[in-house]
DRENVO-486347 format. One record per atom (N, C-alpha, C): z negated, y negated, x; residue number from 1; atom name. Coordinates in steps of 0.05 Angstrom, whole numbers. Each point is the difference from the previous one (the first is absolute). Layout:
# residues N
NODE     pz     py     px resi name
NODE      Z      Y      X  NUM   CA
...
This chain:
# residues 260
NODE     pz     py     px resi name
NODE   1648    131  -2025    1    N
NODE      5     28     -2    1   CA
NODE     -9     11    -27    1    C
NODE     15     17    -12    2    N
NODE     -7     12    -25    2   CA
NODE    -11     28      3    2    C
NODE      8     14     22    3    N
NODE     -9     27      6    3   CA
NODE     -4      3     30    3    C
NODE    -18     18      8    4    N
NODE     -5      4     28    4   CA
NODE     -1     30      6    4    C
NODE     16      8     19    5    N
NODE      0     28     11    5   CA
NODE    -15      0     26    5    C
NODE    -23     12      0    6    N
NODE    -18     -1     24    6   CA
NODE      9     18     22    6    C
NODE     21     16     -4    7    N
NODE      7     20     21    7   CA
NODE     28      9     -3    7    C
NODE     17     -9     18    8    N
NODE     28      9      1    8   CA
NODE      9      3     29    8    C
NODE     22     15      3    9    N
NODE     11      5     27    9   CA
NODE     29     -8      0    9    C
NODE      5    -25     -6   10    N
NODE     28    -10     -3   10   CA
NODE     15      0     26   10    C
NODE    -13      2     23   11    N
NODE     13      1     25   11   CA
NODE     12     27      7   11    C
NODE     -6     21    -15   12    N
NODE      9     26      6   12   CA
NODE     30      4     -6   12    C
NODE     11     21     12   13    N
NODE     29      4     -2   13   CA
NODE     10      6    -28   13    C
NODE    -17      8    -18   14    N
NODE      8      5    -28   14   CA
NODE     11    -25    -13   14    C
NODE     -6    -23     11   15    N
NODE      9    -25    -12   15   CA
NODE     23    -13     16   15    C
NODE     10     13     20   16    N
NODE     20    -12     18   16   CA
NODE     25     -7    -15   16    C
NODE      8     16    -19   17    N
NODE     26     -4    -14   17   CA
NODE     -1    -23    -20   17    C
NODE    -24     -6    -12   18    N
NODE      0    -19    -22   18   CA
NODE    -26    -17      1   18    C
NODE    -11     -5     23   19    N
NODE    -25    -15      2   19   CA
NODE      3    -28    -13   19    C
NODE     22    -13      4   20    N
NODE      4    -26    -11   20   CA
NODE     -1      0    -30   20    C
NODE     11     20    -13   21    N
NODE     -1      3    -29   21   CA
NODE    -28      5    -10   21    C
NODE    -15     17     15   22    N
NODE    -28      6     -7   22   CA
NODE    -16    -26      1   22    C
NODE      3    -15     21   23    N
NODE    -14    -25      3   23   CA
NODE      8    -20    -21   23    C
NODE     25      0     -8   24    N
NODE      9    -18    -21   24   CA
NODE    -14      7    -27   24    C
NODE     -2     26     -6   25    N
NODE    -14      8    -24   25   CA
NODE    -29     -9      0   25    C
NODE    -12      2     24   26    N
NODE    -28     -9      2   26   CA
NODE     -2    -30     -6   26    C
NODE     18    -15     13   27    N
NODE     -1    -29     -4   27   CA
NODE      5     -8    -29   27    C
NODE     19     13    -13   28    N
NODE      6     -6    -28   28   CA
NODE    -24      8    -18   28    C
NODE    -15     21      7   29    N
NODE    -23      8    -16   29   CA
NODE    -26    -12      7   29    C
NODE      0    -18     20   30    N
NODE    -25    -12      9   30   CA
NODE    -19     19     12   30    C
NODE     10     19     16   31    N
NODE    -16     21     12   31   CA
NODE     -5     -6     29   31    C
NODE    -25     -1      8   32    N
NODE     -8     -2     28   32   CA
NODE     -8     28     10   32    C
NODE      0      3     27   33    N
NODE     -8     26     11   33   CA
NODE     -9     -2     29   33    C
NODE    -16     19      8   34    N
NODE     -8      3     28   34   CA
NODE     17     23     11   34    C
NODE     14     -5     22   35    N
NODE     16     20     13   35   CA
NODE    -18     13     21   35    C
NODE     -3     26     -1   36    N
NODE    -21     15     15   36   CA
NODE     12     14     24   36    C
NODE    -12     -3     23   37    N
NODE      7     15     23   37   CA
NODE    -15     26      2   37    C
NODE     11     20     12   38    N
NODE    -13     26      4   38   CA
NODE     -2      7     30   38    C
NODE     13    -16     17   39    N
NODE     -2      3     29   39   CA
NODE      9    -26     12   39    C
NODE      2     -2     26   40    N
NODE      5    -25     12   40   CA
NODE     28    -10     -7   40    C
NODE     20     18      0   41    N
NODE     28     -8     -6   41   CA
NODE      2    -10    -29   41    C
NODE    -10     15    -19   42    N
NODE      2     -9    -28   42   CA
NODE    -17    -23     -6   42    C
NODE    -22     -4     15   43    N
NODE    -16    -24     -3   43   CA
NODE     15    -25      9   43    C
NODE     14      3     22   44    N
NODE     17    -22      9   44   CA
NODE     22     -6    -20   44    C
NODE     12     22    -11   45    N
NODE     20     -4    -21   45   CA
NODE    -11    -13    -24   45    C
NODE    -24      6     -8   46    N
NODE    -13    -12    -23   46   CA
NODE     -3    -30      4   46    C
NODE    -10     -8     23   47    N
NODE     -4    -28      7   47   CA
NODE     27    -15     -1   47    C
NODE     20     12     13   48    N
NODE     26    -13      1   48   CA
NODE     12     -4    -28   48    C
NODE     -3     20    -17   49    N
NODE     11     -3    -27   49   CA
NODE    -16    -21    -16   49    C
NODE    -27      2      1   50    N
NODE    -16    -19    -15   50   CA
NODE      4    -29      9   50    C
NODE      6     -4     25   51    N
NODE      4    -27     10   51   CA
NODE     24    -14    -13   51    C
NODE     18     15    -11   52    N
NODE     24    -12    -12   52   CA
NODE     -1     -6    -29   52    C
NODE    -23      8    -13   53    N
NODE     -1     -4    -29   53   CA
NODE    -28    -10     -8   53    C
NODE     -1    -20    -17   54    N
NODE    -25    -12     -8   54   CA
NODE    -17     18    -18   54    C
NODE     13     20    -12   55    N
NODE    -15     18    -19   55   CA
NODE     -7     26     13   55    C
NODE      3      2     27   56    N
NODE     -8     24     15   56   CA
NODE    -21     -7     21   56    C
NODE    -18     19      4   57    N
NODE    -20     -1     21   57   CA
NODE      0     27     15   57    C
NODE    -15      2     21   58    N
NODE      0     25     16   58   CA
NODE    -28     10      7   58    C
NODE     -1     26      4   59    N
NODE    -24     13     11   59   CA
NODE      9     16     24   59    C
NODE    -17      1     20   60    N
NODE      6     14     25   60   CA
NODE    -21     21      6   60    C
NODE      9     24      5   61    N
NODE    -20     21      6   61   CA
NODE     13     26      8   61    C
NODE    -17     20      5   62    N
NODE      9     26      9   62   CA
NODE    -10     21    -19   62    C
NODE     18     13    -14   63    N
NODE     -6     20    -20   63   CA
NODE    -14     24     13   63    C
NODE    -17     14    -14   64    N
NODE    -15     22     13   64   CA
NODE     18     23     10   64    C
NODE     23      5    -13   65    N
NODE     16     22     10   65   CA
NODE     30     -3     -2   65    C
NODE     10    -24     -7   66    N
NODE     29     -4      0   66   CA
NODE     11      0     29   66    C
NODE    -17    -10     19   67    N
NODE      8      0     28   67   CA
NODE    -23     11     17   67    C
NODE     -5     26     -2   68    N
NODE    -25     11     11   68   CA
NODE     -2     -3     31   68    C
NODE     22     -3     13   69    N
NODE     -1     -2     30   69   CA
NODE     -2    -29     10   69    C
NODE      2    -19    -19   70    N
NODE     -2    -28      8   70   CA
NODE    -29     -9      3   70    C
NODE     -6    -10     23   71    N
NODE    -27    -11      4   71   CA
NODE     -2    -28    -13   71    C
NODE    -23     -7     -9   72    N
NODE     -4    -26    -12   72   CA
NODE     -1    -21     22   72    C
NODE     21    -16      2   73    N
NODE      2    -21     20   73   CA
NODE    -14    -25    -11   73    C
NODE    -26     -3      8   74    N
NODE    -16    -21    -12   74   CA
NODE     12    -28      6   74    C
NODE      8     -4     25   75    N
NODE     11    -26      7   75   CA
NODE     25     -7    -15   75    C
NODE     18     20     -3   76    N
NODE     25     -5    -15   76   CA
NODE     -5     -6    -29   76    C
NODE    -18     16    -13   77    N
NODE     -5     -5    -28   77   CA
NODE    -15    -26     -5   77    C
NODE    -18     -6     19   78    N
NODE    -15    -26     -3   78   CA
NODE     19    -23      2   78    C
NODE     19      2     18   79    N
NODE     20    -22      3   79   CA
NODE     17     -2    -26   79    C
NODE      8     22    -11   80    N
NODE     15     -1    -25   80   CA
NODE    -17    -12    -23   80    C
NODE    -25      7      0   81    N
NODE    -18     -9    -21   81   CA
NODE     -4    -31      0   81    C
NODE      7    -13     21   82    N
NODE     -2    -29      2   82   CA
NODE     22    -14    -16   82    C
NODE     21     15     -7   83    N
NODE     23    -13    -14   83   CA
NODE    -10    -10    -27   83    C
NODE      8    -24     -8   84    N
NODE    -10    -11    -25   84   CA
NODE      7     16    -25   84    C
NODE     20     17      1   85    N
NODE      7     16    -22   85   CA
NODE    -15     27     -2   85    C
NODE    -16      6     20   86    N
NODE    -15     25      0   86   CA
NODE    -27     -5    -14   86    C
NODE     -4     15    -21   87    N
NODE    -24     -4    -17   87   CA
NODE    -19     23     -1   87    C
NODE      7     22     15   88    N
NODE    -18     23     -1   88   CA
NODE      6     18     24   88    C
NODE    -19     18      5   89    N
NODE      3     21     20   89   CA
NODE      3     27    -15   89    C
NODE     22     14      6   90    N
NODE      5     25    -13   90   CA
NODE     29      5     -5   90    C
NODE      9     23     -9   91    N
NODE    -20     18    -12   91   CA
NODE    -11     18     21   91    C
NODE    -26      5     -3   92    N
NODE    -14     16     19   92   CA
NODE    -21     16    -15   92    C
NODE    -11     21     13   93    N
NODE    -20     15    -13   93   CA
NODE     -2     29      9   93    C
NODE     -4     18    -19   94    N
NODE     -3     29      6   94   CA
NODE     18     16    -19   94    C
NODE     13     20     11   95    N
NODE     16     18    -17   95   CA
NODE     -2     28     11   95    C
NODE    -16     17    -12   96    N
NODE     -3     27      9   96   CA
NODE     19     19    -16   96    C
NODE     16    -11    -18   97    N
NODE     18     17    -15   97   CA
NODE     24      8     17   97    C
NODE     10    -19     15   98    N
NODE     24      5     16   98   CA
NODE     -5      8     29   98    C
NODE    -21    -12     12   99    N
NODE     -4      7     28   99   CA
NODE    -29     -5      8   99    C
NODE    -18     13    -14  100    N
NODE    -28     -2      8  100   CA
NODE    -14     27     -1  100    C
NODE     15     20      9  101    N
NODE     -9     27     -3  101   CA
NODE    -20      9     21  101    C
NODE     -3    -14     22  102    N
NODE    -19      7     20  102   CA
NODE    -20    -22      5  102    C
NODE    -24      7     11  103    N
NODE    -19    -21      6  103   CA
NODE     11    -21     19  103    C
NODE     17      9     19  104    N
NODE     11    -19     19  104   CA
NODE     18    -20    -14  104    C
NODE     17      9    -19  105    N
NODE     17    -18    -14  105   CA
NODE    -16    -20    -17  105    C
NODE    -21     10    -13  106    N
NODE    -17    -17    -16  106   CA
NODE    -14    -21     17  106    C
NODE     -9      8     22  107    N
NODE    -14    -18     18  107   CA
NODE     19    -22     10  107    C
NODE     25      7      6  108    N
NODE     19    -19      9  108   CA
NODE      7    -20    -22  108    C
NODE      2      9    -25  109    N
NODE      5    -18    -22  109   CA
NODE    -23    -19     -4  109    C
NODE    -24     10      1  110    N
NODE    -24    -17     -4  110   CA
NODE      0    -22     22  110    C
NODE      6      8     25  111    N
NODE     -2    -19     22  111   CA
NODE     20    -23     -4  111    C
NODE     25      6     -7  112    N
NODE     19    -22     -3  112   CA
NODE     -4    -16    -26  112    C
NODE    -12     13    -20  113    N
NODE     -7    -15    -24  113   CA
NODE    -22    -20      6  113    C
NODE    -20      8     15  114    N
NODE    -22    -18      7  114   CA
NODE      9    -23     17  114    C
NODE     20      5     17  115    N
NODE     11    -22     16  115   CA
NODE     13    -21    -18  115    C
NODE     13     10    -21  116    N
NODE     13    -19    -19  116   CA
NODE    -20    -15    -17  116    C
NODE    -23     14     -7  117    N
NODE    -21    -14    -14  117   CA
NODE    -10    -23     18  117    C
NODE     -5      5     25  118    N
NODE    -10    -20     18  118   CA
NODE     20    -23      3  118    C
NODE     26      7      0  119    N
NODE     20    -22      2  119   CA
NODE      0    -17    -25  119    C
NODE     -3     13    -23  120    N
NODE     -1    -15    -26  120   CA
NODE    -23    -19      0  120    C
NODE    -23      9     10  121    N
NODE    -23    -18      2  121   CA
NODE      5    -23     19  121    C
NODE     12      7     23  122    N
NODE      5    -21     20  122   CA
NODE     19    -21     -9  122    C
NODE     22      8    -14  123    N
NODE     20    -20     -9  123   CA
NODE     -6    -11    -28  123    C
NODE    -20     11    -13  124    N
NODE     -8    -11    -26  124   CA
NODE     19      6    -23  124    C
NODE     13     24      1  125    N
NODE     19      8    -20  125   CA
NODE     -8     27    -12  125    C
NODE      6      4    -26  126    N
NODE     -8     25    -13  126   CA
NODE     15     25     10  126    C
NODE    -13     23     -5  127    N
NODE     12     25      7  127   CA
NODE     15     11    -24  127    C
NODE     23     13      5  128    N
NODE     14     15    -20  128   CA
NODE     -4     30      8  128    C
NODE    -15     14    -17  129    N
NODE    -10     26      8  129   CA
NODE     16     23    -14  129    C
NODE     10     18     16  130    N
NODE     12     25     -9  130   CA
NODE    -20     22      4  130    C
NODE     -5     15    -22  131    N
NODE    -19     23      2  131   CA
NODE     10     23    -17  131    C
NODE      3     23     12  132    N
NODE      9     24    -14  132   CA
NODE    -15     24     11  132    C
NODE    -14     14    -19  133    N
NODE    -16     24      7  133   CA
NODE    -20     -6     22  133    C
NODE    -11    -25      0  134    N
NODE    -19     -7     22  134   CA
NODE    -21    -20    -10  134    C
NODE     -6      1    -26  135    N
NODE    -17    -22    -11  135   CA
NODE    -28      2     10  135    C
NODE    -11     23      5  136    N
NODE    -27      2     11  136   CA
NODE     -2    -15     26  136    C
NODE     18      6     19  137    N
NODE      0    -13     26  137   CA
NODE      6    -30     -3  137    C
NODE     18     -7    -18  138    N
NODE      7    -28     -4  138   CA
NODE    -25    -15    -10  138    C
NODE    -14     10    -19  139    N
NODE    -23    -14    -11  139   CA
NODE    -22     -2     21  139    C
NODE     -3     21     16  140    N
NODE    -20     -1     22  140   CA
NODE      6    -22     20  140    C
NODE     26     -3      7  141    N
NODE      7    -21     18  141   CA
NODE     -4    -28    -12  141    C
NODE     10     -3    -25  142    N
NODE     -2    -26    -13  142   CA
NODE    -30     -8     -5  142    C
NODE    -16     20     -8  143    N
NODE    -28     -6     -4  143   CA
NODE    -14    -10     26  143    C
NODE     11      9     23  144    N
NODE    -12    -10     25  144   CA
NODE      6    -29      5  144    C
NODE     18    -11    -16  145    N
NODE      7    -29      1  145   CA
NODE    -11    -14    -25  145    C
NODE    -20     10    -13  146    N
NODE    -10    -12    -24  146   CA
NODE     -8    -29      3  146    C
NODE    -13     -6     23  147    N
NODE     -8    -28      4  147   CA
NODE     24    -18      3  147    C
NODE     21      9     13  148    N
NODE     24    -16      2  148   CA
NODE     14     -4    -27  148    C
NODE     -1     20    -17  149    N
NODE     10     -3    -27  149   CA
NODE    -17    -21    -15  149    C
NODE    -26      2      3  150    N
NODE    -18    -17    -15  150   CA
NODE      4    -29      7  150    C
NODE      4     -6     25  151    N
NODE      4    -28      8  151   CA
NODE     29     -8      1  151    C
NODE     17     18    -10  152    N
NODE     29     -5     -2  152   CA
NODE     15     -4     26  152    C
NODE    -13      9     22  153    N
NODE     15      1     25  153   CA
NODE     21     22     -1  153    C
NODE     -4     20    -18  154    N
NODE     19     21     -4  154   CA
NODE      6      2    -30  154    C
NODE     26      0     -6  155    N
NODE     10      3    -28  155   CA
NODE     21     23      1  155    C
NODE      3     13    -22  156    N
NODE     18     23      0  156   CA
NODE     11      6    -27  156    C
NODE     24     13     -1  157    N
NODE     12     10    -24  157   CA
NODE      7     29      4  157    C
NODE     -6     17    -20  158    N
NODE      8     28      1  158   CA
NODE     29      2    -11  158    C
NODE     18      5     18  159    N
NODE     29      3     -7  159   CA
NODE      5     26    -14  159    C
NODE     19     -1    -20  160    N
NODE      8     24    -15  160   CA
NODE    -25     14    -11  160    C
NODE    -15    -15    -15  161    N
NODE    -26     10    -10  161   CA
NODE      5     20    -22  161    C
NODE     -2     25      7  162    N
NODE      3     22    -20  162   CA
NODE    -24     19      4  162    C
NODE    -23    -10     -8  163    N
NODE    -25     14      4  163   CA
NODE    -15      2    -27  163    C
NODE    -22     15      0  164    N
NODE    -17      2    -24  164   CA
NODE    -15    -26     -5  164    C
NODE    -10     -3    -24  165    N
NODE    -16    -24     -6  165   CA
NODE    -25     -1     17  165    C
NODE    -12     23      6  166    N
NODE    -24      1     16  166   CA
NODE      6    -10     28  166    C
NODE     22      9     12  167    N
NODE      7     -8     27  167   CA
NODE      8    -29      0  167    C
NODE     15     -9    -20  168    N
NODE      7    -28     -2  168   CA
NODE    -24    -18      0  168    C
NODE    -21      9    -14  169    N
NODE    -24    -16     -1  169   CA
NODE    -14     -3     27  169    C
NODE      2     21     16  170    N
NODE    -12     -2     27  170   CA
NODE     14    -21     17  170    C
NODE     26     -1     -3  171    N
NODE     15    -20     15  171   CA
NODE     -6    -28    -11  171    C
NODE     -2     -2    -26  172    N
NODE     -6    -26    -12  172   CA
NODE    -28    -10      8  172    C
NODE    -19     19      2  173    N
NODE    -27     -7      8  173   CA
NODE     -1    -12     28  173    C
NODE     18      9     17  174    N
NODE      2    -11     27  174   CA
NODE     11    -28      0  174    C
NODE     16     -7    -20  175    N
NODE     14    -26     -2  175   CA
NODE     30      2      2  175    C
NODE     11     25      0  176    N
NODE     29      3      2  176   CA
NODE     14     -8    -25  176    C
NODE     25     -8      3  177    N
NODE     19     -2    -22  177   CA
NODE     14     26     -3  177    C
NODE     11      6    -24  178    N
NODE     15     24     -5  178   CA
NODE     29     -7     -8  178    C
NODE     19     12     14  179    N
NODE     28     -6     -5  179   CA
NODE     14     25    -13  179    C
NODE      9     -4    -24  180    N
NODE     11     23    -16  180   CA
NODE     30      1      2  180    C
NODE     11     25      3  181    N
NODE     29      4      5  181   CA
NODE     14     11    -24  181    C
NODE     26      6      3  182    N
NODE     17     10    -21  182   CA
NODE     -9     25    -14  182    C
NODE    -12     20     13  183    N
NODE     -8     24    -14  183   CA
NODE    -19     -4    -23  183    C
NODE    -15    -22     -1  184    N
NODE    -17     -5    -23  184   CA
NODE     16     -3    -26  184    C
NODE     26     -4      2  185    N
NODE     16     -4    -24  185   CA
NODE      9     26    -13  185    C
NODE     -3     22     15  186    N
NODE      9     25    -12  186   CA
NODE    -21     22      0  186    C
NODE    -25     -7      5  187    N
NODE    -22     19     -2  187   CA
NODE    -25    -16     -8  187    C
NODE    -19     13    -14  188    N
NODE    -25    -13     -7  188   CA
NODE    -22      9     19  188    C
NODE      7     14     22  189    N
NODE    -20     11     18  189   CA
NODE    -17    -22     13  189    C
NODE     11    -24      2  190    N
NODE    -14    -21     15  190   CA
NODE    -10    -23    -18  190    C
NODE      1      5    -26  191    N
NODE     -8    -20    -19  191   CA
NODE    -29     -9      4  191    C
NODE    -17     20      7  192    N
NODE    -29     -7      3  192   CA
NODE     -4    -20     23  192    C
NODE     16      3     21  193    N
NODE     -4    -19     23  193   CA
NODE      9    -28     -8  193    C
NODE     19     -2    -18  194    N
NODE      9    -26    -10  194   CA
NODE    -22    -11    -19  194    C
NODE    -11     17    -16  195    N
NODE    -20     -9    -19  195   CA
NODE    -25    -11     13  195    C
NODE     -9     12     23  196    N
NODE    -24    -10     13  196   CA
NODE      4    -24     16  196    C
NODE     25     -7      7  197    N
NODE      6    -23     17  197   CA
NODE     -1    -26    -15  197    C
NODE    -16    -19     10  198    N
NODE      0    -26    -13  198   CA
NODE     27    -13      2  198    C
NODE      8    -17    -19  199    N
NODE     26    -12      0  199   CA
NODE      5    -15     26  199    C
NODE    -21    -13     11  200    N
NODE      3    -16     24  200   CA
NODE      2     16     26  200    C
NODE     -1     27     -2  201    N
NODE      3     16     25  201   CA
NODE     24     18     -1  201    C
NODE     18     -5    -19  202    N
NODE     24     17     -4  202   CA
NODE     25    -13     12  202    C
NODE     15     16     16  203    N
NODE     26     -7      9  203   CA
NODE     20     21    -10  203    C
NODE     26     -7      1  204    N
NODE     21     18     -8  204   CA
NODE     20      2     23  204    C
NODE     13     23      3  205    N
NODE     19      4     22  205   CA
NODE     22     19     -8  205    C
NODE     21     -1     16  206    N
NODE     22     20     -4  206   CA
NODE      1     21     23  206    C
NODE     -9     -7     24  207    N
NODE      4     17     23  207   CA
NODE     30      5      4  207    C
NODE     17    -19     -7  208    N
NODE     29      3      3  208   CA
NODE      7      8     29  208    C
NODE     18     19      3  209    N
NODE     19     11    -20  209   CA
NODE    -10     25    -14  209    C
NODE    -26      6      2  210    N
NODE    -11     25    -10  210   CA
NODE    -12     -3    -28  210    C
NODE     -4     22    -14  211    N
NODE    -18      2    -24  211   CA
NODE      6    -20    -22  211    C
NODE     25     -1     -9  212    N
NODE      7    -19    -21  212   CA
NODE    -14      6    -26  212    C
NODE     -7    -21    -15  213    N
NODE    -13      4    -26  213   CA
NODE     21      6    -21  213    C
NODE     -9     10    -23  214    N
NODE     19      2    -22  214   CA
NODE      7    -28     -9  214    C
NODE     25     -4     -9  215    N
NODE     21     19     -6  215   CA
NODE     18      6     24  215    C
NODE     -9     -6     24  216    N
NODE     17      3     24  216   CA
NODE     -8     24     17  216    C
NODE    -17     17    -11  217    N
NODE    -11     23     15  217   CA
NODE     23     17     11  217    C
NODE     -1      8     25  218    N
NODE     20     16     13  218   CA
NODE     21    -17     14  218    C
NODE      0    -26     -5  219    N
NODE     19    -18     14  219   CA
NODE    -14    -13     24  219    C
NODE     15    -13     16  220    N
NODE    -12    -17     21  220   CA
NODE    -15    -22    -13  220    C
NODE    -24     -4     10  221    N
NODE    -18    -21    -11  221   CA
NODE      7    -27     13  221    C
NODE     -7    -22    -14  222    N
NODE      3    -27     11  222   CA
NODE    -21    -18    -13  222    C
NODE     -6    -22     13  223    N
NODE    -22    -17     -9  223   CA
NODE      2    -10    -29  223    C
NODE     24     -5    -10  224    N
NODE      3     -9    -27  224   CA
NODE    -12     20    -20  224    C
NODE     -1     25      7  225    N
NODE    -10     20    -18  225   CA
NODE    -31     -1     -3  225    C
NODE    -13    -17     15  226    N
NODE    -29     -2     -3  226   CA
NODE     -8     -9    -28  226    C
NODE     19    -12    -15  227    N
NODE     -6     -8    -27  227   CA
NODE     -9     24    -17  227    C
NODE     12     23      4  228    N
NODE     -8     24    -15  228   CA
NODE    -29      9      6  228    C
NODE     -8     -3     25  229    N
NODE    -27      6      8  229   CA
NODE    -20    -19    -13  229    C
NODE      7    -25      0  230    N
NODE    -18    -20    -12  230   CA
NODE     -3      5    -30  230    C
NODE     21      7    -13  231    N
NODE     -1      5    -29  231   CA
NODE    -18     23     -6  231    C
NODE      0     21     16  232    N
NODE    -17     24     -4  232   CA
NODE    -29     -8      5  232    C
NODE     -5    -15     21  233    N
NODE    -28     -9      5  233   CA
NODE    -10    -16    -23  233    C
NODE     17    -18    -10  234    N
NODE     -8    -17    -23  234   CA
NODE     -7     16    -24  234    C
NODE     16     21     -5  235    N
NODE     -5     17    -23  235   CA
NODE    -27     14      2  235    C
NODE     -7     10     24  236    N
NODE    -25     14      4  236   CA
NODE    -24    -20     -2  236    C
NODE      4    -24     10  237    N
NODE    -21    -20      0  237   CA
NODE     -1    -16    -26  237    C
NODE     18      6    -18  238    N
NODE      0    -13    -27  238   CA
NODE      3    -30      2  238    C
NODE     18     -9     17  239    N
NODE      7    -28      2  239   CA
NODE     30     -2     -2  239    C
NODE     10    -25     -4  240    N
NODE     29     -3     -1  240   CA
NODE     13      4     27  240    C
NODE     25      8      1  241    N
NODE     14      3     25  241   CA
NODE      2    -26     15  241    C
NODE      3    -22    -14  242    N
NODE      1    -27     13  242   CA
NODE    -26     -7     13  242    C
NODE    -22      6    -14  243    N
NODE    -26     -6     11  243   CA
NODE     -6     17     24  243    C
NODE      8     25     -1  244    N
NODE     -5     18     23  244   CA
NODE     17     -9     24  244    C
NODE     25     -7     -5  245    N
NODE     18     -9     22  245   CA
NODE    -12    -25     13  245    C
NODE     -9    -19    -16  246    N
NODE    -12    -25     11  246   CA
NODE    -25      6     16  246    C
NODE    -17     19    -10  247    N
NODE    -24      7     14  247   CA
NODE      6     13     27  247    C
NODE     20     18      0  248    N
NODE      7     14     25  248   CA
NODE     11    -20     21  248    C
NODE     16    -19     -9  249    N
NODE      9    -21     19  249   CA
NODE    -23    -15     12  249    C
NODE    -19     -8    -17  250    N
NODE    -24    -14      9  250   CA
NODE    -16     17     20  250    C
NODE     -4     25     -7  251    N
NODE    -15     18     18  251   CA
NODE     14      3     27  251    C
NODE     26      3     -1  252    N
NODE     16      3     25  252   CA
NODE     -2    -26     17  252    C
NODE      2    -23    -13  253    N
NODE     -2    -25     15  253   CA
NODE    -27     -3     13  253    C
NODE    -21      8    -15  254    N
NODE    -27     -2     11  254   CA
NODE     -4     19     24  254    C
NODE      6     25     -4  255    N
NODE     -5     20     21  255   CA
NODE     16     -6     25  255    C
NODE     25     -7     -3  256    N
NODE     18     -3     23  256   CA
NODE      3    -30      8  256    C
NODE    -15    -17    -13  257    N
NODE      0    -29      8  257   CA
NODE     29    -11     -1  257    C
NODE     13      5    -23  258    N
NODE     27     -8     -5  258   CA
NODE      0    -24    -18  258    C
NODE     13    -21      7  259    N
NODE      1    -24    -17  259   CA
NODE     16      5    -26  259    C
NODE     -9    -13    -21  260    N
NODE     14      3    -26  260   CA
NODE     25    -16     -1  260    C
């Protein structure tokens, strides 16, 4: 692999018309990716898609508010997590921006997030964490698992990391990886979080089909576009794009236990 996209949703309907072409561009560009589930149905879809391609892997989880009425079916997700192509639990976490306006909603999100933390520990796979407008509660929960982070029973990556340098450092201090998305290519708001991140803790992602980087901003995103994200990270870290791409592939292989 020459590039790695740590977070895509290639199983979604936005790719139904040309998924084969998108996958062909990935293969031609040496791009690997993790296909991310946001509920039980899309998690099953992620596994099914990843099973058919050597450069795809899957993550299974329940998003904090994409399917607010869906209960976290521990048995079903644990069974999915046994598939050899499943390398992570998620995306899961907290999101008070879209549906966390009441204490009851926040409590429900915390409860199902903690269930997924426990599943990640049980199956020995890292968490892919979604967090929006909820970092205080997120850090409080994660700090309660400090010992599990320390002994590496729990590993995690902050998906779509668009936070301040100060907040990024708090996640790094816990042992988290940071995954940077397309918006870093058209704003300098998140440069500090990239600057404080050690090279060996950085991942890159597209979050396809959302949030395309320049020069594709405003278009449907796809994993091949992760190259633009990598180039911007390299510029901020003052290393070559090739060196950064290689480092991100190594980081992804280590975190997700993916063979080279």
